[in-house]
Backbone as JSON, one array per atom type, in Angstrom:
{
  "sequence": "XXXXXXXXXXXXXXXXXXXXXXXXXXXXXXXXXXXXXXXXXXXXXXXXXXXXXXXXXXXXXXXXXXXXXXXXXXXXXXXXXXXXXXXXXXXXXXXXXXXXXXXXXXXXXXXXXXXXXXXXXXXXXXXXXXXXXXXXXXXXXXXXXXXXXXXXXXXXXXXXXXXXXXXXXXXXXXXXXXXXXXXXXXXXXXXXXXXXXXXXXXXXXXXXXXXXXXXXXXXXXXXXXXXXXXXXXXXXXX",
  "N": [[1.12, -14.32, 1.02], [-0.99, -12.38, 1.02], [-4.35, -13.23, 1.02], [-7.54, -13.41, -0.34], [-10.71, -14.81, 0.01], [-13.58, -15.19, -1.55], [-14.57, -12.63, -0.76], [-16.72, -10.1, 0.33], [-17.96, -6.74, 0.63], [-20.46, -5.08, 1.96], [-22.12, -2.1, 2.0], [-24.6, -0.92, 2.13], [-27.88, -2.37, 2.22], [-27.87, -4.62, -0.36], [-26.07, -3.06, -1.77], [-22.81, -2.95, -2.8], [-19.42, -2.44, -1.99], [-17.34, -4.13, -2.56], [-17.51, -7.32, -4.1], [-17.63, -10.73, -3.79], [-14.78, -11.3, -4.05], [-11.78, -12.87, -4.86], [-8.4, -13.74, -4.5], [-4.84, -14.35, -4.53], [-1.77, -13.19, -3.28], [1.69, -13.53, -3.41], [4.38, -13.59, -0.97], [6.71, -10.93, -1.08], [5.99, -9.99, -3.55], [5.14, -7.59, -6.15], [2.36, -5.81, -6.92], [0.0, -4.24, -8.99], [-3.04, -2.64, -8.2], [-5.83, -2.03, -9.9], [-8.34, 0.0, -11.6], [-11.29, 1.96, -12.24], [-12.11, 5.19, -10.76], [-13.76, 4.75, -7.75], [-14.07, 2.05, -8.06], [-13.49, 0.27, -6.07], [-10.97, 0.03, -5.01], [-9.78, 1.42, -2.79], [-11.4, 0.43, -0.75], [-10.7, -2.26, -0.76], [-8.0, -2.12, 0.04], [-8.36, -1.06, 2.6], [-9.62, -3.18, 3.84], [-7.55, -5.06, 3.86], [-5.82, -3.74, 5.59], [-7.22, -3.94, 7.88], [-8.94, -1.93, 8.59], [-11.49, -1.91, 7.85], [-14.23, -4.24, 8.05], [-15.02, -7.3, 6.48], [-18.15, -8.11, 4.91], [-18.67, -10.69, 4.27], [-16.81, -13.74, 3.65], [-13.3, -14.65, 3.69], [-10.22, -13.36, 4.9], [-6.74, -13.45, 4.73], [-3.57, -12.64, 5.95], [-0.23, -13.2, 5.73], [0.32, -15.57, 8.16], [-1.98, -15.09, 9.47], [-5.34, -15.39, 10.03], [-8.04, -13.4, 9.45], [-10.61, -13.77, 10.45], [-10.2, -15.04, 12.81], [-8.94, -13.22, 14.34], [-8.3, -11.31, 17.19], [-9.42, -8.27, 18.8], [-7.36, -7.11, 20.4], [-5.12, -8.0, 19.16], [-4.85, -6.62, 16.84], [-3.29, -4.15, 16.71], [-0.63, -5.16, 16.65], [-0.7, -6.54, 14.26], [-1.02, -4.43, 12.41], [1.4, -3.18, 12.72], [3.03, -4.61, 11.1], [2.56, -3.62, 8.67], [2.79, -0.99, 6.24], [1.28, 2.04, 5.27], [0.5, 4.11, 2.58], [-0.93, 7.09, 1.67], [-2.88, 8.93, -0.74], [-3.3, 11.64, -0.12], [-1.39, 12.2, 1.75], [-1.79, 12.87, 4.55], [-0.41, 14.3, 6.59], [1.0, 15.72, 9.61], [0.72, 18.95, 9.97], [1.58, 20.77, 11.8], [3.84, 19.83, 12.86], [7.31, 18.79, 12.69], [9.16, 17.37, 9.89], [10.65, 15.19, 10.83], [9.16, 14.51, 13.18], [6.74, 13.74, 12.01], [7.45, 11.41, 10.63], [8.31, 9.89, 12.74], [6.03, 9.35, 14.16], [4.43, 6.81, 14.05], [6.21, 5.14, 15.39], [6.42, 6.28, 17.89], [3.81, 5.89, 18.8], [3.94, 3.14, 18.84], [5.55, 2.67, 21.01], [8.35, 2.73, 20.96], [11.78, 3.18, 22.0], [13.54, 6.3, 22.44], [16.15, 6.46, 21.3], [16.07, 4.38, 19.44], [14.0, 5.32, 17.83], [15.15, 7.67, 16.77], [17.26, 6.57, 15.27], [15.9, 4.94, 13.41], [14.17, 6.75, 12.1], [16.0, 8.52, 10.94], [17.25, 6.76, 9.16], [15.09, 6.07, 7.5], [14.4, 8.54, 6.35], [16.73, 9.06, 4.96], [16.61, 7.05, 3.02], [14.52, 7.89, 1.42], [15.49, 10.2, 0.4], [15.42, 12.55, 1.94], [17.05, 13.33, 4.01], [18.17, 15.73, 4.76], [16.06, 17.29, 5.44], [14.85, 16.98, 7.88], [14.2, 18.71, 10.02], [12.52, 20.53, 8.92], [9.32, 22.11, 8.24], [6.54, 20.33, 6.97], [4.87, 21.88, 5.31], [6.4, 23.66, 3.85], [7.57, 22.25, 1.9], [7.71, 20.58, -1.33], [5.04, 18.99, -3.28], [5.86, 16.43, -4.1], [7.94, 15.95, -2.29], [6.5, 15.96, 0.1], [4.99, 13.65, -0.3], [7.04, 11.81, -0.17], [7.66, 12.01, 2.51], [5.41, 10.78, 3.59], [5.86, 8.19, 2.63], [8.26, 7.54, 3.92], [7.33, 7.54, 6.56], [5.62, 5.36, 6.38], [7.36, 3.21, 6.06], [9.07, 3.25, 8.19], [8.91, 1.58, 10.4], [9.77, -0.73, 9.38], [8.11, -2.55, 7.74], [6.56, -5.65, 6.58], [4.76, -5.58, 4.6], [3.58, -3.3, 2.22], [1.18, -0.97, 1.59], [-0.33, 1.0, -0.86], [-2.27, 3.72, -1.65], [-3.25, 5.15, -4.35], [-0.82, 6.79, -4.53], [0.5, 8.51, -6.27], [-1.34, 10.17, -7.34], [-1.72, 12.95, -7.25], [0.49, 14.04, -8.41], [2.97, 15.2, -10.8], [4.04, 13.63, -13.93], [6.89, 13.1, -13.94], [7.64, 13.26, -11.22], [5.95, 11.3, -10.26], [7.11, 9.02, -11.39], [9.53, 8.98, -9.99], [8.6, 8.51, -7.38], [7.48, 6.0, -7.8], [9.79, 4.49, -8.31], [10.91, 4.47, -5.77], [9.14, 2.77, -4.39], [9.7, 0.45, -5.82], [12.32, -0.01, -5.0], [11.96, -0.65, -2.29], [10.47, -2.97, -2.6], [12.39, -4.56, -3.84], [13.98, -5.11, -1.7], [12.59, -7.01, -0.4], [10.05, -6.4, 0.55], [6.57, -6.8, 0.39], [4.43, -5.38, -1.99], [1.43, -3.71, -2.57], [-0.14, -1.82, -4.79], [-2.29, 0.64, -5.43], [-3.74, 2.14, -8.23], [-4.97, 4.25, -10.89], [-3.56, 5.33, -12.86], [-2.7, 5.37, -16.03], [-0.31, 5.77, -17.37], [1.65, 4.94, -15.56], [0.96, 2.24, -15.37], [1.48, 1.41, -17.96], [4.21, 1.9, -18.19], [5.52, 0.58, -16.07], [5.46, -2.64, -15.89], [4.08, -4.49, -13.99], [2.47, -7.39, -12.46], [-1.12, -7.34, -12.2], [-4.18, -6.62, -10.46], [-7.48, -6.18, -11.37], [-10.27, -4.17, -10.83], [-13.77, -3.78, -11.26], [-16.49, -1.95, -10.61], [-16.51, -3.03, -8.01], [-16.04, -5.72, -8.39], [-13.72, -8.3, -9.06], [-12.22, -8.36, -12.08], [-10.16, -9.38, -13.59], [-6.74, -10.5, -14.05], [-3.25, -9.94, -14.7], [-0.09, -10.82, -16.16], [3.49, -10.63, -16.64], [5.06, -11.34, -19.73], [7.76, -13.03, -21.43], [8.42, -11.3, -23.43], [7.87, -8.86, -22.41], [5.35, -7.84, -22.6], [2.19, -7.33, -21.14], [-0.21, -9.8, -20.54], [-3.57, -11.07, -20.56], [-4.67, -13.6, -18.28], [-6.27, -16.64, -17.85], [-5.62, -18.63, -16.23], [-3.78, -19.37, -13.19], [-1.58, -16.75, -12.52], [1.93, -16.13, -11.89], [2.03, -15.04, -9.29], [-0.5, -14.25, -8.67], [-3.84, -15.02, -8.08]],
  "CA": [[1.18, -13.14, 1.91], [-2.36, -11.88, 1.12], [-5.33, -14.09, 0.35], [-8.96, -13.12, -0.21], [-11.55, -15.92, -0.44], [-14.99, -14.84, -1.69], [-14.77, -11.5, 0.15], [-17.66, -9.04, -0.05], [-18.14, -5.63, 1.57], [-21.77, -4.49, 1.68], [-22.25, -0.9, 2.81], [-26.04, -0.75, 2.29], [-28.52, -3.6, 1.72], [-27.82, -4.78, -1.81], [-25.07, -2.16, -2.36], [-21.53, -3.53, -2.45], [-18.14, -1.84, -2.38], [-16.65, -5.28, -3.14], [-18.42, -8.46, -4.14], [-17.09, -12.05, -4.13], [-13.42, -11.1, -4.54], [-10.82, -13.91, -4.46], [-7.07, -13.69, -5.13], [-3.71, -14.62, -3.64], [-0.5, -12.55, -3.63], [2.78, -14.17, -2.69], [5.3, -12.72, -0.24], [7.75, -10.34, -1.91], [5.48, -9.6, -4.86], [4.71, -6.22, -6.42], [1.13, -5.94, -7.69], [-0.87, -3.09, -9.16], [-4.48, -2.78, -8.02], [-6.31, -1.04, -10.85], [-9.78, 0.17, -11.76], [-11.74, 3.35, -12.29], [-12.43, 5.8, -9.48], [-14.96, 4.14, -7.19], [-14.14, 0.62, -8.4], [-13.35, -0.52, -4.85], [-9.56, -0.12, -4.66], [-9.54, 1.86, -1.41], [-12.09, -0.5, 0.14], [-9.9, -3.48, -0.66], [-6.84, -1.82, 0.87], [-8.81, -0.89, 3.98], [-9.86, -4.51, 4.37], [-6.24, -5.65, 4.14], [-5.27, -3.05, 6.75], [-8.13, -4.18, 9.0], [-9.66, -0.71, 8.91], [-12.86, -2.3, 7.58], [-14.52, -5.66, 8.24], [-15.8, -7.8, 5.36], [-19.5, -8.62, 5.2], [-18.55, -12.14, 4.15], [-15.55, -14.18, 3.08], [-12.13, -14.81, 4.57], [-8.99, -12.64, 4.54], [-5.55, -13.93, 5.42], [-2.3, -11.94, 5.69], [0.75, -14.06, 6.36], [-0.31, -16.72, 8.81], [-3.08, -14.58, 10.29], [-6.69, -15.42, 9.49], [-8.73, -12.28, 10.08], [-11.8, -14.22, 11.17], [-9.75, -15.5, 14.12], [-8.16, -12.14, 14.94], [-8.92, -10.61, 18.31], [-9.13, -6.82, 18.75], [-6.09, -6.77, 21.03], [-4.04, -8.41, 18.28], [-4.84, -5.78, 15.64], [-2.14, -3.24, 16.63], [0.56, -5.9, 16.24], [-0.87, -6.81, 12.84], [-0.78, -3.21, 11.63], [2.82, -2.84, 12.76], [3.68, -5.32, 10.01], [2.14, -2.97, 7.44], [2.93, 0.44, 6.04], [0.22, 2.52, 4.39], [0.78, 5.41, 1.97], [-2.17, 7.66, 1.17], [-2.75, 9.95, -1.8], [-3.28, 13.0, 0.43], [-0.29, 12.26, 2.71], [-2.26, 12.88, 5.94], [0.69, 14.74, 7.43], [0.74, 16.65, 10.71], [1.34, 20.16, 9.45], [2.14, 21.57, 12.9], [5.01, 19.1, 13.35], [8.42, 18.71, 11.74], [9.27, 16.16, 9.08], [11.09, 14.14, 11.75], [8.05, 14.11, 14.04], [5.76, 13.04, 11.19], [7.93, 10.06, 10.35], [8.45, 9.19, 14.01], [4.74, 9.17, 14.82], [4.04, 5.42, 14.32], [7.12, 4.55, 16.36], [6.01, 6.8, 19.21], [2.6, 5.14, 19.15], [4.33, 1.76, 19.1], [6.3, 2.57, 22.26], [9.79, 2.58, 20.75], [12.66, 4.06, 22.75], [13.94, 7.46, 21.64], [17.34, 6.16, 20.49], [15.61, 3.57, 18.31], [13.23, 6.21, 16.96], [16.09, 8.54, 16.06], [18.0, 5.77, 14.29], [15.01, 4.48, 12.35], [13.7, 7.9, 11.33], [17.12, 9.0, 10.12], [17.45, 5.8, 8.07], [13.96, 6.17, 6.58], [14.52, 9.8, 5.61], [17.84, 8.9, 4.01], [16.18, 6.18, 1.92], [13.63, 8.62, 0.5], [16.17, 11.4, -0.07], [15.03, 13.73, 2.72], [17.87, 13.36, 5.23], [18.48, 17.12, 5.12], [14.8, 18.0, 5.66], [14.24, 16.45, 9.09], [13.7, 19.76, 10.92], [11.62, 21.4, 8.17], [7.88, 21.88, 8.33], [6.08, 19.78, 5.69], [4.17, 22.85, 4.48], [7.32, 24.4, 2.99], [8.13, 21.31, 0.93], [6.9, 20.34, -2.52], [4.13, 17.87, -3.2], [6.64, 15.2, -4.18], [8.65, 15.78, -1.02], [5.5, 15.58, 1.1], [4.67, 12.24, -0.5], [8.19, 11.06, 0.34], [7.5, 11.94, 3.97], [4.42, 9.73, 3.84], [6.48, 6.9, 2.38], [9.19, 7.3, 5.03], [6.52, 7.17, 7.73], [5.06, 4.03, 6.17], [8.37, 2.16, 6.11], [10.0, 3.47, 9.3], [8.85, 0.42, 11.3], [10.28, -1.86, 8.57], [7.0, -3.49, 7.57], [6.68, -6.7, 5.58], [3.75, -5.3, 3.59], [3.4, -1.88, 1.96], [-0.05, -0.68, 0.86], [-0.29, 2.36, -1.41], [-3.58, 4.09, -2.2], [-3.1, 6.25, -5.31], [0.19, 7.71, -3.98], [0.99, 9.47, -7.27], [-2.51, 10.76, -7.96], [-1.66, 14.41, -7.31], [1.84, 14.41, -8.8], [3.23, 15.21, -12.23], [4.6, 12.35, -14.37], [8.28, 12.89, -13.54], [7.66, 12.98, -9.78], [5.3, 10.0, -10.11], [8.1, 7.99, -11.7], [10.47, 8.94, -8.87], [7.92, 7.83, -6.27], [7.37, 4.6, -8.18], [11.09, 3.85, -8.13], [11.08, 4.22, -4.34], [8.41, 1.54, -4.07], [10.45, -0.65, -6.41], [13.47, -0.27, -4.14], [11.5, -1.37, -1.1], [10.1, -4.31, -3.04], [13.63, -5.29, -4.11], [14.54, -5.53, -0.41], [11.76, -8.09, 0.14], [8.74, -5.93, 1.02], [5.44, -7.03, -0.5], [3.8, -4.09, -2.33], [0.14, -3.67, -3.27], [-0.1, -0.41, -5.21], [-3.53, 1.0, -6.11], [-3.6, 3.28, -9.13], [-5.62, 4.21, -12.2], [-2.66, 6.1, -13.72], [-2.37, 4.48, -17.14], [1.1, 5.91, -17.74], [2.4, 4.05, -14.68], [0.66, 0.86, -15.74], [2.15, 1.13, -19.24], [5.66, 1.99, -18.04], [6.0, -0.42, -15.11], [4.55, -3.74, -16.22], [3.94, -5.48, -12.93], [1.17, -8.05, -12.42], [-2.17, -6.45, -11.71], [-5.55, -7.02, -10.17], [-8.35, -5.14, -11.92], [-11.61, -4.13, -10.27], [-14.81, -3.06, -11.98], [-17.7, -1.88, -9.78], [-16.4, -3.89, -6.84], [-15.82, -7.1, -8.77], [-12.44, -8.56, -9.68], [-12.52, -8.75, -13.46], [-9.06, -10.05, -14.25], [-5.36, -10.32, -13.59], [-2.31, -10.05, -15.81], [1.29, -11.07, -15.78], [4.47, -10.25, -17.66], [5.62, -12.4, -20.55], [9.18, -12.83, -21.71], [8.57, -10.18, -24.36], [7.61, -7.61, -21.71], [3.96, -7.42, -22.78], [1.24, -7.9, -20.19], [-1.26, -10.54, -21.22], [-4.57, -11.62, -19.66], [-4.49, -15.02, -17.99], [-7.41, -17.29, -17.21], [-5.04, -19.52, -15.25], [-3.07, -18.66, -12.13], [-0.28, -16.16, -12.82], [2.99, -16.55, -10.95], [1.77, -14.65, -7.91], [-1.85, -13.73, -8.54], [-4.88, -15.96, -8.45]],
  "C": [[-0.2, -12.54, 2.11], [-3.27, -12.83, 0.38], [-6.73, -13.6, 0.69], [-9.72, -14.33, -0.76], [-13.01, -15.48, -0.39], [-15.38, -13.69, -0.73], [-15.75, -10.49, -0.46], [-17.71, -7.99, 1.04], [-19.42, -4.91, 1.16], [-21.96, -3.29, 2.59], [-23.71, -0.47, 3.0], [-26.68, -2.03, 1.77], [-28.54, -3.63, 0.19], [-26.83, -3.88, -2.51], [-23.68, -2.6, -1.87], [-20.37, -2.64, -2.89], [-17.26, -2.9, -3.03], [-17.59, -6.48, -3.09], [-17.69, -9.7, -4.66], [-15.7, -11.96, -4.76], [-12.51, -12.19, -3.98], [-9.51, -13.72, -5.22], [-6.04, -14.06, -4.08], [-2.49, -13.9, -4.16], [0.6, -13.18, -2.79], [3.66, -13.14, -1.99], [6.38, -12.22, -1.19], [7.29, -9.9, -3.28], [5.23, -8.1, -4.94], [3.5, -6.32, -7.35], [0.42, -4.62, -7.77], [-2.31, -3.5, -8.9], [-5.12, -1.67, -8.84], [-7.84, -1.02, -10.92], [-10.14, 1.63, -11.72], [-11.97, 3.89, -10.88], [-13.75, 5.25, -8.97], [-15.1, 2.66, -7.45], [-14.03, -0.28, -7.17], [-11.91, -0.69, -4.39], [-9.29, 0.25, -3.21], [-10.22, 0.92, -0.41], [-11.28, -1.77, 0.33], [-8.67, -3.24, 0.22], [-7.23, -1.67, 2.33], [-9.15, -2.24, 4.63], [-8.54, -5.2, 4.72], [-5.66, -5.06, 5.42], [-6.12, -3.21, 8.0], [-8.78, -2.88, 9.51], [-11.15, -0.87, 8.6], [-13.0, -3.79, 7.85], [-15.34, -6.15, 7.05], [-17.19, -8.23, 5.8], [-19.52, -10.14, 5.12], [-17.21, -12.47, 3.53], [-14.44, -14.19, 4.11], [-10.94, -14.07, 4.01], [-7.86, -13.22, 5.38], [-4.35, -13.09, 4.98], [-1.22, -12.69, 6.44], [0.07, -15.3, 6.91], [-1.54, -16.34, 9.61], [-4.39, -14.63, 9.52], [-7.51, -14.36, 10.21], [-9.97, -12.7, 10.86], [-11.47, -14.71, 12.57], [-9.05, -14.4, 14.91], [-8.94, -11.46, 16.05], [-8.54, -9.13, 18.29], [-7.78, -6.46, 19.34], [-4.89, -7.16, 20.17], [-3.88, -7.49, 17.06], [-3.67, -4.8, 15.6], [-0.86, -3.94, 16.17], [0.5, -6.25, 14.76], [-0.51, -5.59, 12.01], [0.67, -2.77, 11.67], [3.61, -3.56, 11.68], [3.4, -4.67, 8.66], [2.55, -1.5, 7.43], [1.89, 0.88, 5.03], [0.58, 3.92, 3.89], [-0.5, 5.89, 1.3], [-1.89, 8.68, 0.08], [-2.58, 11.34, -1.21], [-2.28, 13.16, 1.57], [-0.72, 12.13, 4.17], [-1.13, 13.23, 6.91], [0.21, 15.66, 8.54], [1.47, 17.94, 10.38], [1.87, 21.09, 10.54], [3.35, 20.88, 13.52], [6.1, 19.07, 12.27], [8.34, 17.42, 10.92], [9.67, 14.98, 9.97], [9.93, 13.61, 12.58], [6.99, 13.35, 13.26], [6.18, 11.6, 10.95], [8.0, 9.24, 11.64], [7.12, 8.76, 14.63], [4.36, 7.7, 15.06], [4.95, 4.73, 15.32], [6.8, 5.01, 17.78], [4.77, 6.06, 19.69], [2.94, 3.7, 19.52], [5.19, 1.57, 20.33], [7.8, 2.35, 22.09], [10.57, 3.55, 21.62], [13.19, 5.17, 21.84], [15.14, 7.16, 20.77], [16.98, 5.33, 19.27], [14.85, 4.43, 17.31], [14.17, 7.08, 16.13], [16.81, 7.79, 14.96], [17.11, 5.39, 13.11], [14.51, 5.64, 11.49], [14.8, 8.42, 10.42], [17.35, 8.08, 8.93], [16.34, 5.91, 7.03], [14.04, 7.43, 5.73], [15.66, 9.73, 4.6], [17.4, 8.1, 2.8], [15.29, 6.91, 0.93], [14.23, 9.96, 0.06], [15.82, 12.66, 0.67], [15.85, 13.86, 4.0], [18.14, 14.79, 5.7], [17.23, 17.94, 5.43], [14.15, 17.67, 7.0], [13.6, 17.53, 9.96], [12.76, 20.74, 10.22], [10.17, 21.11, 8.52], [7.39, 21.37, 6.98], [5.45, 20.81, 4.75], [5.1, 23.6, 3.53], [7.93, 23.51, 1.91], [7.18, 21.11, -0.24], [5.97, 19.15, -2.33], [4.85, 16.53, -3.25], [7.39, 14.92, -2.9], [7.68, 15.38, 0.09], [5.11, 14.11, 0.95], [5.81, 11.35, -0.02], [8.15, 10.96, 1.86], [6.53, 10.83, 4.32], [5.0, 8.34, 3.63], [7.46, 6.55, 3.49], [8.44, 6.88, 6.29], [5.99, 5.74, 7.6], [6.09, 2.92, 6.35], [9.26, 2.25, 7.34], [10.01, 2.31, 10.28], [9.27, -0.86, 10.59], [9.2, -2.92, 8.38], [7.31, -4.55, 6.52], [5.77, -6.42, 4.38], [3.56, -3.81, 3.46], [2.18, -1.7, 1.07], [-0.02, 0.77, 0.4], [-1.61, 2.66, -2.1], [-3.44, 5.34, -3.06], [-2.02, 7.26, -4.87], [0.72, 8.71, -4.97], [-0.14, 10.27, -7.9], [-2.45, 12.27, -8.13], [-0.31, 14.93, -7.81], [2.01, 14.41, -10.31], [3.98, 13.94, -12.63], [6.03, 12.09, -13.91], [8.39, 12.53, -12.06], [7.01, 11.63, -9.52], [6.29, 8.87, -10.36], [9.12, 7.86, -10.57], [9.86, 8.21, -7.68], [7.81, 6.34, -6.56], [8.69, 3.87, -7.97], [11.39, 3.6, -6.65], [10.37, 2.94, -3.93], [9.12, 0.32, -4.64], [11.67, -1.01, -5.57], [13.07, -1.04, -2.89], [11.11, -2.8, -1.46], [11.35, -5.16, -3.29], [14.28, -5.78, -2.82], [13.65, -6.56, 0.28], [10.39, -7.68, 0.64], [7.68, -6.23, -0.04], [4.73, -5.7, -0.74], [2.49, -4.34, -3.06], [-0.15, -2.2, -3.52], [-1.36, -0.1, -6.02], [-3.32, 2.23, -6.98], [-4.53, 3.11, -10.33], [-4.83, 5.05, -13.2], [-2.17, 5.19, -14.85], [-0.91, 4.59, -17.54], [1.98, 5.04, -16.85], [2.21, 2.6, -15.08], [1.37, 0.46, -17.03], [3.67, 1.06, -19.08], [6.21, 0.87, -17.17], [5.05, -1.62, -15.18], [4.57, -4.84, -15.17], [2.6, -6.21, -13.07], [0.12, -7.13, -11.82], [-3.45, -7.2, -11.4], [-6.44, -5.88, -10.64], [-9.76, -5.27, -11.37], [-12.54, -3.33, -11.18], [-16.07, -3.12, -11.13], [-17.68, -2.9, -8.65], [-16.16, -5.35, -7.12], [-14.45, -7.25, -9.42], [-12.66, -9.12, -11.08], [-11.38, -9.46, -14.15], [-7.74, -9.75, -13.6], [-4.47, -10.44, -14.81], [-0.94, -10.34, -15.29], [2.2, -10.68, -16.94], [4.91, -11.48, -18.45], [7.09, -12.1, -20.82], [9.41, -11.63, -22.63], [8.32, -8.84, -23.7], [6.21, -7.1, -21.88], [3.06, -8.09, -21.76], [0.12, -8.58, -20.94], [-2.26, -11.06, -20.22], [-4.31, -13.11, -19.46], [-5.72, -15.56, -17.32], [-6.94, -18.31, -16.2], [-4.28, -18.7, -14.22], [-1.78, -18.06, -12.65], [0.72, -16.59, -11.75], [2.66, -16.18, -9.52], [0.39, -14.06, -7.73], [-2.85, -14.8, -8.94], [-6.2, -15.25, -8.53]]
}
């Protein structure tokens, strides 16, 4: 589903956000992207979402090789993805419904389709009764749920999450995490960036670890439930 081959992102001469990163994630996988603040997690997600261009290397998502991608094809590519940000990036002068509907409006969906999809997305995240509310009157956890509903309303194959629990307390973080697990269980590939150690300890999914822009390792689950480093290819991470 996602493949990086010797990908680097140089933002100043000799200064790299990412350097020589290679990995492969299979379709339907759930993978944590870990590392300290500034390690390059957001840069990697932005490359996957085609919001940045690599300085070198090759990126592939599904059957699409980014080096062959034309600008007019990028909107169709992004429609296959949902992105959840730490700060929500909500439209505070619009209702919850309008916030979730926004990508569908941009995508040219008919109103009846928009209404059906938004209602379904809000139901899945537990906000069916909040459609007409303003996001500002809702809690931080509810606002993050709006962002998740917006990310999945177009039924993407790939869900990217950039520190979505970073501003939430542990109980709400666990609730948000379970939502991502539900989407993954329905076949959505999830790449979840976090440095929240409690999440990493509680939910032992395979992980990619970055250190100063370099991929330093991956891990997988063993039968005993303990994550162990692997120098060979894990089940879905290379």
